[in-house]
PDB file of N, CA, C and O in Angstrom, chain B, residues numbered from 101:
ATOM      1  N   MET B 101      82.366  82.809  97.748  1.00  0.00           N
ATOM      2  CA  MET B 101      83.479  82.315  96.791  1.00  0.00           C
ATOM      3  C   MET B 101      83.076  83.199  95.681  1.00  0.00           C
ATOM      4  O   MET B 101      81.906  83.318  95.320  1.00  0.00           O
ATOM      5  N   LYS B 102      84.378  84.004  94.987  1.00  0.00           N
ATOM      6  CA  LYS B 102      84.246  84.698  94.077  1.00  0.00           C
ATOM      7  C   LYS B 102      85.080  84.263  92.891  1.00  0.00           C
ATOM      8  O   LYS B 102      86.257  83.984  93.120  1.00  0.00           O
ATOM      9  N   SER B 103      84.591  84.163  91.562  1.00  0.00           N
ATOM     10  CA  SER B 103      85.685  83.924  90.716  1.00  0.00           C
ATOM     11  C   SER B 103      85.900  85.030  89.703  1.00  0.00           C
ATOM     12  O   SER B 103      84.882  85.573  89.274  1.00  0.00           O
ATOM     13  N   ILE B 104      86.896  85.377  89.326  1.00  0.00           N
ATOM     14  CA  ILE B 104      87.235  86.191  88.479  1.00  0.00           C
ATOM     15  C   ILE B 104      88.150  85.748  87.421  1.00  0.00           C
ATOM     16  O   ILE B 104      89.261  85.260  87.631  1.00  0.00           O
ATOM     17  N   SER B 105      87.489  85.994  85.988  1.00  0.00           N
ATOM     18  CA  SER B 105      88.519  85.585  84.922  1.00  0.00           C
ATOM     19  C   SER B 105      89.337  86.630  84.474  1.00  0.00           C
ATOM     20  O   SER B 105      90.131  86.403  83.561  1.00  0.00           O
ATOM     21  N   ASP B 106      89.268  87.643  84.936  1.00  0.00           N
ATOM     22  CA  ASP B 106      90.048  88.906  84.467  1.00  0.00           C
ATOM     23  C   ASP B 106      91.139  89.134  85.149  1.00  0.00           C
ATOM     24  O   ASP B 106      90.874  89.708  86.205  1.00  0.00           O
ATOM     25  N   SER B 107      92.237  88.933  85.000  1.00  0.00           N
ATOM     26  CA  SER B 107      93.130  89.021  85.938  1.00  0.00           C
ATOM     27  C   SER B 107      93.337  90.584  86.387  1.00  0.00           C
ATOM     28  O   SER B 107      93.904  90.850  87.447  1.00  0.00           O
ATOM     29  N   ARG B 108      92.833  91.608  85.497  1.00  0.00           N
ATOM     30  CA  ARG B 108      92.852  92.879  85.775  1.00  0.00           C
ATOM     31  C   ARG B 108      91.861  93.279  86.932  1.00  0.00           C
ATOM     32  O   ARG B 108      92.146  94.272  87.601  1.00  0.00           O
ATOM     33  N   LEU B 109      90.884  92.674  87.168  1.00  0.00           N
ATOM     34  CA  LEU B 109      90.011  92.921  87.886  1.00  0.00           C
ATOM     35  C   LEU B 109      90.442  92.401  89.304  1.00  0.00           C
ATOM     36  O   LEU B 109      89.734  92.747  90.249  1.00  0.00           O
ATOM     37  N   ALA B 110      91.520  91.613  89.545  1.00  0.00           N
ATOM     38  CA  ALA B 110      91.679  90.990  90.682  1.00  0.00           C
ATOM     39  C   ALA B 110      92.010  91.842  91.950  1.00  0.00           C
ATOM     40  O   ALA B 110      91.755  91.446  93.087  1.00  0.00           O
ATOM     41  N   VAL B 111      92.546  92.938  91.691  1.00  0.00           N
ATOM     42  CA  VAL B 111      92.817  93.909  92.983  1.00  0.00           C
ATOM     43  C   VAL B 111      91.624  94.600  93.352  1.00  0.00           C
ATOM     44  O   VAL B 111      91.231  94.585  94.518  1.00  0.00           O
ATOM     45  N   THR B 112      90.985  95.239  92.395  1.00  0.00           N
ATOM     46  CA  THR B 112      89.818  95.686  92.751  1.00  0.00           C
ATOM     47  C   THR B 112      88.830  94.956  93.336  1.00  0.00           C
ATOM     48  O   THR B 112      88.201  95.471  94.260  1.00  0.00           O
ATOM     49  N   THR B 113      88.541  93.710  92.924  1.00  0.00           N
ATOM     50  CA  THR B 113      87.720  92.946  93.429  1.00  0.00           C
ATOM     51  C   THR B 113      87.952  92.507  94.796  1.00  0.00           C
ATOM     52  O   THR B 113      87.038  92.218  95.567  1.00  0.00           O
ATOM     53  N   TYR B 114      89.297  92.459  95.110  1.00  0.00           N
ATOM     54  CA  TYR B 114      89.954  91.753  96.412  1.00  0.00           C
ATOM     55  C   TYR B 114      89.674  92.794  97.384  1.00  0.00           C
ATOM     56  O   TYR B 114      89.114  92.531  98.448  1.00  0.00           O
ATOM     57  N   ASP B 115      90.090  94.128  97.020  1.00  0.00           N
ATOM     58  CA  ASP B 115      89.535  95.528  97.904  1.00  0.00           C
ATOM     59  C   ASP B 115      87.814  95.218  98.389  1.00  0.00           C
ATOM     60  O   ASP B 115      87.424  95.135  99.554  1.00  0.00           O
ATOM     61  N   GLU B 116      87.123  95.108  97.378  1.00  0.00           N
ATOM     62  CA  GLU B 116      85.804  94.897  97.390  1.00  0.00           C
ATOM     63  C   GLU B 116      84.962  93.715  98.403  1.00  0.00           C
ATOM     64  O   GLU B 116      83.806  93.745  98.825  1.00  0.00           O
ATOM     65  N   TYR B 117      85.895  92.834  98.565  1.00  0.00           N
ATOM     66  CA  TYR B 117      85.079  91.151  98.809  1.00  0.00           C
ATOM     67  C   TYR B 117      86.488  91.053 100.201  1.00  0.00           C
ATOM     68  O   TYR B 117      86.297  90.374 101.210  1.00  0.00           O
ATOM     69  N   ARG B 118      87.428  91.615 100.046  1.00  0.00           N
ATOM     70  CA  ARG B 118      88.164  91.093 101.439  1.00  0.00           C
ATOM     71  C   ARG B 118      88.467  89.656 101.640  1.00  0.00           C
ATOM     72  O   ARG B 118      88.660  89.343 102.815  1.00  0.00           O
ATOM     73  N   PRO B 119      88.547  88.753 100.795  1.00  0.00           N
ATOM     74  CA  PRO B 119      88.534  87.011 101.029  1.00  0.00           C
ATOM     75  C   PRO B 119      89.647  86.658 102.003  1.00  0.00           C
ATOM     76  O   PRO B 119      90.648  87.371 102.076  1.00  0.00           O
ATOM     77  N   ASP B 120      89.505  85.666 102.687  1.00  0.00           N
ATOM     78  CA  ASP B 120      90.548  85.216 103.361  1.00  0.00           C
ATOM     79  C   ASP B 120      91.425  84.331 102.570  1.00  0.00           C
ATOM     80  O   ASP B 120      92.319  83.854 103.269  1.00  0.00           O
ATOM     81  N   LEU B 121      91.452  83.994 101.455  1.00  0.00           N
ATOM     82  CA  LEU B 121      92.481  82.996 100.807  1.00  0.00           C
ATOM     83  C   LEU B 121      91.617  83.518  99.141  1.00  0.00           C
ATOM     84  O   LEU B 121      90.478  83.680  98.704  1.00  0.00           O
ATOM     85  N   VAL B 122      93.183  83.623  98.641  1.00  0.00           N
ATOM     86  CA  VAL B 122      93.207  83.868  97.235  1.00  0.00           C
ATOM     87  C   VAL B 122      93.940  82.737  96.630  1.00  0.00           C
ATOM     88  O   VAL B 122      94.985  82.316  97.126  1.00  0.00           O
ATOM     89  N   LEU B 123      93.353  82.191  95.461  1.00  0.00           N
ATOM     90  CA  LEU B 123      93.944  81.399  94.390  1.00  0.00           C
ATOM     91  C   LEU B 123      94.068  81.803  93.306  1.00  0.00           C
ATOM     92  O   LEU B 123      93.047  82.033  92.657  1.00  0.00           O
ATOM     93  N   LEU B 124      95.467  82.050  92.684  1.00  0.00           N
ATOM     94  CA  LEU B 124      95.360  82.718  91.191  1.00  0.00           C
ATOM     95  C   LEU B 124      96.159  81.424  90.599  1.00  0.00           C
ATOM     96  O   LEU B 124      96.818  80.537  91.141  1.00  0.00           O
ATOM     97  N   ASP B 125      95.813  81.704  89.271  1.00  0.00           N
ATOM     98  CA  ASP B 125      96.473  81.184  88.063  1.00  0.00           C
ATOM     99  C   ASP B 125      97.493  81.795  87.769  1.00  0.00           C
ATOM    100  O   ASP B 125      97.360  83.012  87.642  1.00  0.00           O
ATOM    101  N   LEU B 126      98.707  81.268  87.580  1.00  0.00           N
ATOM    102  CA  LEU B 126      99.940  82.154  87.513  1.00  0.00           C
ATOM    103  C   LEU B 126     100.408  82.609  85.813  1.00  0.00           C
ATOM    104  O   LEU B 126     101.165  83.512  85.457  1.00  0.00           O
ATOM    105  N   ASN B 127      99.674  81.652  85.009  1.00  0.00           N
ATOM    106  CA  ASN B 127      99.298  82.007  83.598  1.00  0.00           C
ATOM    107  C   ASN B 127      98.194  82.663  83.096  1.00  0.00           C
ATOM    108  O   ASN B 127      97.569  82.239  82.124  1.00  0.00           O
ATOM    109  N   MET B 128      97.955  83.517  83.604  1.00  0.00           N
ATOM    110  CA  MET B 128      96.544  84.127  83.402  1.00  0.00           C
ATOM    111  C   MET B 128      97.217  85.460  81.948  1.00  0.00           C
ATOM    112  O   MET B 128      98.329  85.963  81.787  1.00  0.00           O
ATOM    113  N   PRO B 129      96.164  85.578  81.318  1.00  0.00           N
ATOM    114  CA  PRO B 129      96.039  86.447  80.229  1.00  0.00           C
ATOM    115  C   PRO B 129      96.067  87.915  80.596  1.00  0.00           C
ATOM    116  O   PRO B 129      95.377  88.195  81.576  1.00  0.00           O
ATOM    117  N   HIS B 130      96.665  88.833  80.065  1.00  0.00           N
ATOM    118  CA  HIS B 130      96.904  90.250  80.524  1.00  0.00           C
ATOM    119  C   HIS B 130      97.768  90.423  81.696  1.00  0.00           C
ATOM    120  O   HIS B 130      98.548  91.356  81.500  1.00  0.00           O
ATOM    121  N   VAL B 131      97.909  89.896  82.784  1.00  0.00           N
ATOM    122  CA  VAL B 131      98.689  90.262  83.841  1.00  0.00           C
ATOM    123  C   VAL B 131      98.893  88.668  84.640  1.00  0.00           C
ATOM    124  O   VAL B 131      97.936  87.967  84.968  1.00  0.00           O
ATOM    125  N   THR B 132      99.962  88.395  84.801  1.00  0.00           N
ATOM    126  CA  THR B 132     100.448  87.068  85.514  1.00  0.00           C
ATOM    127  C   THR B 132      99.797  87.066  86.943  1.00  0.00           C
ATOM    128  O   THR B 132      99.223  88.072  87.360  1.00  0.00           O
ATOM    129  N   GLY B 133      99.899  85.900  87.695  1.00  0.00           N
ATOM    130  CA  GLY B 133      99.442  85.753  88.809  1.00  0.00           C
ATOM    131  C   GLY B 133     100.616  86.418  89.533  1.00  0.00           C
ATOM    132  O   GLY B 133     100.248  87.179  90.428  1.00  0.00           O
ATOM    133  N   PHE B 134     101.986  86.313  89.357  1.00  0.00           N
ATOM    134  CA  PHE B 134     102.923  87.037  89.870  1.00  0.00           C
ATOM    135  C   PHE B 134     102.618  88.187  90.113  1.00  0.00           C
ATOM    136  O   PHE B 134     102.617  88.655  91.252  1.00  0.00           O
ATOM    137  N   GLU B 135     102.327  88.786  89.123  1.00  0.00           N
ATOM    138  CA  GLU B 135     102.161  90.267  89.197  1.00  0.00           C
ATOM    139  C   GLU B 135     100.699  90.791  89.985  1.00  0.00           C
ATOM    140  O   GLU B 135     100.551  91.896  90.508  1.00  0.00           O
ATOM    141  N   VAL B 136      99.958  89.995  89.939  1.00  0.00           N
ATOM    142  CA  VAL B 136      98.758  90.323  90.774  1.00  0.00           C
ATOM    143  C   VAL B 136      99.246  90.116  92.268  1.00  0.00           C
ATOM    144  O   VAL B 136      99.027  90.952  93.145  1.00  0.00           O
ATOM    145  N   ILE B 137      99.876  89.021  92.463  1.00  0.00           N
ATOM    146  CA  ILE B 137     100.460  89.096  94.071  1.00  0.00           C
ATOM    147  C   ILE B 137     101.354  90.676  94.258  1.00  0.00           C
ATOM    148  O   ILE B 137     101.331  91.311  95.313  1.00  0.00           O
ATOM    149  N   ASP B 138     101.906  91.001  93.351  1.00  0.00           N
ATOM    150  CA  ASP B 138     102.639  92.094  93.755  1.00  0.00           C
ATOM    151  C   ASP B 138     101.827  93.339  94.092  1.00  0.00           C
ATOM    152  O   ASP B 138     102.059  94.157  94.983  1.00  0.00           O
ATOM    153  N   GLN B 139     100.621  93.322  93.022  1.00  0.00           N
ATOM    154  CA  GLN B 139      99.764  94.504  93.244  1.00  0.00           C
ATOM    155  C   GLN B 139      99.444  94.165  94.621  1.00  0.00           C
ATOM    156  O   GLN B 139      99.955  94.852  95.506  1.00  0.00           O
ATOM    157  N   LEU B 140      98.604  93.122  94.956  1.00  0.00           N
ATOM    158  CA  LEU B 140      97.996  93.242  96.248  1.00  0.00           C
ATOM    159  C   LEU B 140      98.703  93.569  97.296  1.00  0.00           C
ATOM    160  O   LEU B 140      98.326  94.362  98.158  1.00  0.00           O
ATOM    161  N   LYS B 141     100.020  92.840  97.280  1.00  0.00           N
ATOM    162  CA  LYS B 141     100.968  93.468  98.273  1.00  0.00           C
ATOM    163  C   LYS B 141     101.487  94.832  98.621  1.00  0.00           C
ATOM    164  O   LYS B 141     101.780  95.151  99.773  1.00  0.00           O
ATOM    165  N   LYS B 142     101.601  95.717  97.460  1.00  0.00           N
ATOM    166  CA  LYS B 142     101.419  97.069  97.530  1.00  0.00           C
ATOM    167  C   LYS B 142     100.017  97.659  98.008  1.00  0.00           C
ATOM    168  O   LYS B 142     100.015  98.548  98.859  1.00  0.00           O
ATOM    169  N   ALA B 143      99.023  97.256  97.560  1.00  0.00           N
ATOM    170  CA  ALA B 143      97.472  97.821  97.894  1.00  0.00           C
ATOM    171  C   ALA B 143      97.450  97.340  99.208  1.00  0.00           C
ATOM    172  O   ALA B 143      96.577  97.985  99.789  1.00  0.00           O
ATOM    173  N   GLN B 144      97.962  96.539  99.970  1.00  0.00           N
ATOM    174  CA  GLN B 144      97.850  96.374 101.450  1.00  0.00           C
ATOM    175  C   GLN B 144      99.266  96.588 102.312  1.00  0.00           C
ATOM    176  O   GLN B 144      99.549  96.149 103.427  1.00  0.00           O
ATOM    177  N   ASN B 145      99.951  97.307 101.526  1.00  0.00           N
ATOM    178  CA  ASN B 145     101.159  97.918 102.266  1.00  0.00           C
ATOM    179  C   ASN B 145     102.195  96.671 102.710  1.00  0.00           C
ATOM    180  O   ASN B 145     103.049  96.752 103.593  1.00  0.00           O
ATOM    181  N   GLY B 146     101.934  95.609 101.956  1.00  0.00           N
ATOM    182  CA  GLY B 146     102.496  94.311 102.653  1.00  0.00           C
ATOM    183  C   GLY B 146     102.119  93.443 103.548  1.00  0.00           C
ATOM    184  O   GLY B 146     102.657  92.378 103.852  1.00  0.00           O
ATOM    185  N   ASN B 147     100.738  94.162 104.152  1.00  0.00           N
ATOM    186  CA  ASN B 147     100.244  93.349 105.231  1.00  0.00           C
ATOM    187  C   ASN B 147      99.131  92.344 104.371  1.00  0.00           C
ATOM    188  O   ASN B 147      98.239  92.689 103.596  1.00  0.00           O
ATOM    189  N   HIS B 148      99.517  91.047 104.791  1.00  0.00           N
ATOM    190  CA  HIS B 148      98.556  89.985 104.404  1.00  0.00           C
ATOM    191  C   HIS B 148      98.003  89.089 105.434  1.00  0.00           C
ATOM    192  O   HIS B 148      97.205  88.205 105.120  1.00  0.00           O
TER     193      HIS B 148
END
């Protein structure tokens, strides 16, 4: 289990740890959870 408190690090941390499940707070500072989801989808070419 890995906890990230800065939404800006979510995509790079995802690429490093490749978790089976991601839980996001939708109202995070800096970048919303919805934006993180979009970034993850783009990084994975829509494969999830």
